[in-house]
Structures are given as C-alpha cells and as structure tokens.
C-alpha positions in Angstrom: 0.8 0.2 38.4 -1.9 2.3 40.0 -0.7 5.5 41.8 -1.2 6.1 45.5 -3.1 9.2 44.6 -5.6 7.2 42.4 -5.9 4.6 45.2 -6.8 7.3 47.6 -9.4 8.8 45.3 -10.9 5.4 44.5 -11.1 4.7 48.2 -12.9 8.0 48.7 -15.3 6.9 46.0 -15.9 3.5 47.5 -16.9 5.3 50.7 -19.0 7.8 48.8 -20.9 5.0 47.1 -21.7 3.5 50.5 -22.8 7.0 51.6 -25.0 7.2 48.5 -26.6 3.9 49.5 -27.2 5.4 53.0 -28.8 8.5 51.5 -31.1 6.3 49.5 -31.9 4.2 52.5 -33.1 7.4 54.3 -35.2 8.2 51.3 -36.6 4.7 51.2 -37.5 5.1 54.9 -39.2 8.4 54.1 -41.3 6.9 51.3 -42.2 3.9 53.5 -43.5 6.3 56.2 -45.7 7.9 53.5 -47.2 4.6 52.5 -45.7 4.9 49.0 -44.6 1.4 48.4 -43.5 1.9 44.8 -41.3 4.8 45.7 -40.0 2.7 48.6 -39.1 0.0 46.0 -37.5 2.5 43.7 -35.0 3.5 46.4 -34.5 -0.1 47.5 -33.3 -0.8 44.0 -31.2 2.4 44.1 -29.5 1.1 47.3 -28.7 -2.2 45.5 -27.1 -0.3 42.6 -25.0 1.9 44.9 -23.8 -1.2 46.8 -23.0 -2.8 43.5 -20.9 0.2 42.5 -19.0 0.2 45.7 -18.3 -3.5 45.4 -17.1 -3.1 41.8 -14.7 -0.4 42.9 -13.6 -2.4 45.9 -12.8 -5.5 43.8 -10.9 -3.4 41.2 -8.8 -1.8 43.8 -7.9 -5.2 45.3 -7.2 -6.5 41.8 -4.7 -3.8 41.0 -2.9 -4.0 44.4 -4.5 -1.1 46.2 -5.6 -1.2 49.8 -9.3 -0.6 50.5 -10.0 1.7 53.5 -13.5 1.9 54.8 -14.6 5.1 56.6 -17.7 6.5 58.1 -20.0 9.2 56.6 -22.3 12.0 57.7 -26.0 11.4 58.6 -28.3 11.7 55.6 -31.3 13.9 55.3 -34.4 12.0 56.5 -37.3 14.4 55.8 -38.6 15.8 52.6 -41.5 18.2 51.9 -42.6 16.0 48.9 -41.6 13.2 46.6 -40.4 15.9 44.2 -38.1 17.4 46.7 -36.6 14.0 47.5 -36.0 13.2 43.8 -34.5 16.7 43.3 -32.1 16.0 46.2 -31.2 12.6 44.7 -30.5 14.2 41.3 -28.2 16.8 42.9 -26.4 13.9 44.7 -26.0 12.0 41.5 -24.6 15.1 39.8 -21.9 15.2 42.6 -21.2 11.5 41.9 -20.8 12.3 38.2 -18.3 15.1 39.1 -16.4 12.7 41.3 -16.1 10.1 38.5 -15.0 12.8 36.1 -12.3 13.7 38.6 -11.2 10.1 38.8 -11.0 9.9 35.1 -8.9 13.0 35.0 -6.5 11.6 37.6 -6.2 8.3 35.7 -5.5 10.3 32.5 -2.8 12.4 34.2 -1.2 9.1 35.5 -1.5 7.5 32.0 -3.2 4.6 33.8 -5.0 3.1 30.8 -6.4 0.1 32.8 -8.1 2.5 35.2 -9.3 4.7 32.4 -11.0 1.6 30.8 -12.4 0.5 34.1 -13.8 3.9 35.1 -15.5 4.5 31.7 -18.2 2.0 32.8 -19.0 4.4 35.7 -19.1 7.4 33.4 -21.6 5.6 31.2 -23.6 4.5 34.3 -23.8 8.1 35.5 -25.5 9.2 32.3 -28.2 6.6 33.0 -28.4 7.5 36.7 -29.0 11.2 36.0 -31.5 10.4 33.2 -33.5 8.2 35.6 -33.8 11.0 38.1 -34.4 13.7 35.6 -37.3 11.6 34.1 -38.8 11.0 37.5 -38.6 14.7 38.3 -40.3 15.6 35.1 -43.1 13.0 35.9 -43.5 14.4 39.4 -43.8 17.9 38.1 -46.5 16.8 35.7 -48.3 15.0 38.5 -48.3 18.1 40.7 -50.9 17.7 43.5 -52.9 15.0 41.7 -53.3 12.1 44.2 -54.6 9.7 41.5 -51.6 10.4 39.2 -49.3 9.9 42.2 -50.9 6.6 43.0 -50.5 5.4 39.4 -46.8 6.5 39.4 -46.3 4.8 42.7 -47.7 1.6 41.1 -45.4 2.0 38.1 -42.3 2.4 40.4 -43.1 -0.9 42.2 -42.0 -2.9 39.2 -38.4 -1.5 39.2 -35.8 -4.2 39.7 -32.0 -4.4 39.9 -30.2 -6.8 37.7 -26.5 -6.6 38.1 -24.3 -6.7 35.0 -22.7 -10.1 34.3 -19.2 -9.1 35.5 -18.5 -7.4 38.8 
C-alpha cells in the first residue's frame, strides 16, 4: 500500500509537471513573438510531454488508491534575452525535475514500495533524455552564436520535432 507521504509527494510532482508545462507555454509564446516557428514547435512538443507526465502520475496515483489534489502555481518567466537563455532556463528547470524524481525514488525506497519504485524508474530514465535534449540544444545554440543563417537553419530543424506518447500511460 502506498504511504500518505508518497501520495503527497506524487501530488506535488503532478502539480510540478503542470507547472513545467506552463513554463514551456511561456517559452513557446516567447518564441512565437520572435517569429521562430521551429522553436515554438519545440516547446509545443515539450508541453505535450509534460502533460503526458502529469497524466501518467495522475493515473498511477488513482490506480494505487491515492487521492489526486490539483493546486495552482506561480507565474512563469515570459521574457528572455535570447534563445540560449531560454534553453538554459529550461535545462535548469529539468535539473530540478530530476532532483524531484530522485527524491520520490528515495521515499519509495524508504517505504519499501517496490511497485512505486518500478513505476518511478520510467521517469528517472525519461529525465536522462530530457536533460540530454536541452544540453544538446544549448551546445548547438552556443555554436550558432550570433549567426542568423545558422539560427534560421536550426529553427527549421526544430520544426520537425513531434511527440509520440509511449504505448502505455
């Protein structure tokens, strides 16, 4: 049986995933205002991923008899000096998400909740991918620097990003 403590922390994570989606919605709006449609698409896909993560946690909590509690969240940042600054902020946010999932794993381990440990491992693996995605984008943006032609080409590349949810939610 899932502990009340773990239920509370998973609830916090559900809300943090929705907050993440809201942060990325603000970034999407920033890039749309800059006319960077590929970057706009990148963050549209990121929003879909965060909502998927929240839904996955939501469904799990219901499945194990926990009660989902939805809360509000702070306003996200809406302005950035450059695409690089936005991606660096996104990476810092993803690193916080990783820390939060590591904390959830630790609680499940302390509770000897093996079902939750197995469930949460998917998110640990997902966070490796998330951080890698943002790290790669940051490295690309650093190489681009102030080159508008290279930024245009990278924007075109990002327009092809799509979200395909895993088979099971």
